[in-house]
TIRO-2110 file (N, C-alpha, C; in Angstrom, 1 decimal):
// TIRO-2110
151.2, 91.0, 114.6, N, 1, A
150.0, 90.9, 115.4, CA, 1, A
150.0, 89.6, 116.1, C, 1, A
149.6, 89.6, 117.3, N, 2, A
149.6, 88.4, 118.2, CA, 2, A
148.3, 87.6, 118.0, C, 2, A
148.3, 86.4, 118.4, N, 3, A
147.1, 85.6, 118.3, CA, 3, A
145.9, 86.2, 119.1, C, 3, A
146.2, 86.7, 120.3, N, 4, A
145.2, 87.4, 121.1, CA, 4, A
144.5, 88.5, 120.4, C, 4, A
145.3, 89.4, 119.7, N, 5, A
144.8, 90.5, 119.0, CA, 5, A
144.0, 90.1, 117.8, C, 5, A
144.4, 89.0, 117.1, N, 6, A
143.6, 88.5, 116.0, CA, 6, A
142.3, 87.9, 116.4, C, 6, A
142.3, 87.2, 117.6, N, 7, A
141.1, 86.7, 118.1, CA, 7, A
140.1, 87.8, 118.5, C, 7, A
140.6, 88.9, 119.1, N, 8, A
139.8, 90.0, 119.5, CA, 8, A
139.2, 90.6, 118.3, C, 8, A
139.9, 90.8, 117.2, N, 9, A
139.4, 91.4, 116.0, CA, 9, A
138.4, 90.5, 115.3, C, 9, A
138.6, 89.2, 115.4, N, 10, A
137.7, 88.2, 114.8, CA, 10, A
136.4, 88.3, 115.6, C, 10, A
136.5, 88.3, 116.9, N, 11, A
135.3, 88.4, 117.7, CA, 11, A
134.5, 89.7, 117.5, C, 11, A
135.2, 90.8, 117.3, N, 12, A
134.6, 92.1, 117.1, CA, 12, A
133.8, 92.0, 115.7, C, 12, A
134.5, 91.4, 114.7, N, 13, A
133.8, 91.2, 113.4, CA, 13, A
132.6, 90.4, 113.5, C, 13, A
132.6, 89.3, 114.3, N, 14, A
131.4, 88.5, 114.5, CA, 14, A
130.3, 89.2, 115.2, C, 14, A
130.7, 90.1, 116.1, N, 15, A
129.6, 90.9, 116.8, CA, 15, A
129.0, 91.8, 115.8, C, 15, A
129.8, 92.5, 115.0, N, 16, A
129.3, 93.4, 114.0, CA, 16, A
128.3, 92.7, 113.1, C, 16, A
128.7, 91.5, 112.6, N, 17, A
127.9, 90.7, 111.7, CA, 17, A
126.6, 90.3, 112.3, C, 17, A
126.7, 89.9, 113.6, N, 18, A
125.5, 89.5, 114.3, CA, 18, A
124.5, 90.7, 114.5, C, 18, A
125.1, 91.8, 114.8, N, 19, A
124.3, 93.0, 114.9, CA, 19, A
123.6, 93.4, 113.6, C, 19, A
124.3, 93.2, 112.5, N, 20, A
123.7, 93.5, 111.2, CA, 20, A
122.6, 92.5, 110.9, C, 20, A
122.8, 91.3, 111.2, N, 21, A
121.8, 90.2, 110.9, CA, 21, A
120.6, 90.5, 111.7, C, 21, A
120.8, 90.9, 113.0, N, 22, A
119.6, 91.2, 113.9, CA, 22, A
118.9, 92.4, 113.3, C, 22, A
119.6, 93.5, 113.0, N, 23, A
119.0, 94.7, 112.4, CA, 23, A
118.2, 94.4, 111.1, C, 23, A
118.8, 93.6, 110.3, N, 24, A
118.2, 93.3, 109.0, CA, 24, A
116.9, 92.5, 109.1, C, 24, A
116.8, 91.7, 110.1, N, 25, A
115.7, 90.7, 110.2, CA, 25, A
114.7, 91.0, 111.3, C, 25, A
115.0, 91.9, 112.2, N, 26, A
114.2, 92.1, 113.4, CA, 26, A
112.8, 92.6, 113.0, C, 26, A
112.7, 93.4, 112.1, N, 27, A
111.3, 94.0, 111.7, CA, 27, A
110.4, 92.9, 111.2, C, 27, A
110.9, 92.1, 110.2, N, 28, A
110.0, 91.1, 109.6, CA, 28, A
109.7, 90.0, 110.6, C, 28, A
110.7, 89.7, 111.4, N, 29, A
110.5, 88.6, 112.4, CA, 29, A
109.4, 89.1, 113.4, C, 29, A
109.5, 90.3, 113.9, N, 30, A
108.5, 90.9, 114.8, CA, 30, A
107.1, 90.8, 114.2, C, 30, A
107.0, 91.2, 113.0, N, 31, A
105.7, 91.2, 112.3, CA, 31, A
105.2, 89.8, 112.1, C, 31, A
106.0, 88.9, 111.7, N, 32, A
105.6, 87.5, 111.6, CA, 32, A
105.1, 86.9, 112.9, C, 32, A
105.9, 87.2, 113.9, N, 33, A
105.5, 86.7, 115.3, CA, 33, A
104.2, 87.3, 115.7, C, 33, A
104.0, 88.6, 115.5, N, 34, A
102.8, 89.3, 115.9, CA, 34, A
101.6, 88.7, 115.1, C, 34, A
101.8, 88.3, 113.9, N, 35, A
100.6, 87.7, 113.1, CA, 35, A
100.3, 86.3, 113.7, C, 35, A
101.3, 85.7, 114.2, N, 36, A
101.1, 84.3, 114.7, CA, 36, A
100.5, 84.3, 116.2, C, 36, A
101.0, 85.2, 117.0, N, 37, A
100.6, 85.1, 118.4, CA, 37, A
99.5, 86.1, 118.7, C, 37, A
99.3, 87.1, 117.9, N, 38, A
98.2, 88.0, 118.0, CA, 38, A
98.4, 89.1, 119.1, C, 38, A
99.6, 89.2, 119.6, N, 39, A
99.8, 90.2, 120.6, CA, 39, A
101.2, 90.8, 120.3, C, 39, A
101.2, 92.2, 120.2, N, 40, A
102.5, 92.8, 119.8, CA, 40, A
103.5, 92.8, 120.9, C, 40, A
103.0, 92.8, 122.2, N, 41, A
104.0, 92.7, 123.3, CA, 41, A
104.6, 91.3, 123.4, C, 41, A
103.9, 90.3, 123.2, N, 42, A
104.4, 88.9, 123.3, CA, 42, A
105.4, 88.7, 122.1, C, 42, A
105.0, 89.3, 120.9, N, 43, A
105.8, 89.2, 119.7, CA, 43, A
107.1, 89.9, 119.9, C, 43, A
107.1, 91.0, 120.6, N, 44, A
108.3, 91.8, 120.8, CA, 44, A
109.2, 91.0, 121.8, C, 44, A
108.6, 90.4, 122.8, N, 45, A
109.4, 89.6, 123.8, CA, 45, A
110.0, 88.4, 123.1, C, 45, A
109.3, 87.7, 122.2, N, 46, A
109.8, 86.6, 121.5, CA, 46, A
110.9, 87.0, 120.6, C, 46, A
110.7, 88.1, 119.9, N, 47, A
111.8, 88.6, 118.9, CA, 47, A
113.0, 88.9, 119.7, C, 47, A
112.9, 89.6, 120.8, N, 48, A
114.1, 89.9, 121.6, CA, 48, A
114.8, 88.7, 122.1, C, 48, A
114.1, 87.7, 122.5, N, 49, A
114.7, 86.4, 123.0, CA, 49, A
115.4, 85.7, 121.9, C, 49, A
114.9, 85.9, 120.6, N, 50, A
115.6, 85.2, 119.5, CA, 50, A
116.8, 85.9, 119.2, C, 50, A
END
């Protein structure tokens, strides 16, 4: 395997992990933000930006 292929695999793995992290925490983050800002649309925008 070449360094380029290993780098691509590592990056793909990081993307998967980041996707899982986002999926695991998006719901509670959105709820927490909604309780703080009082607006579900603003909370959704903030959660997306995060």
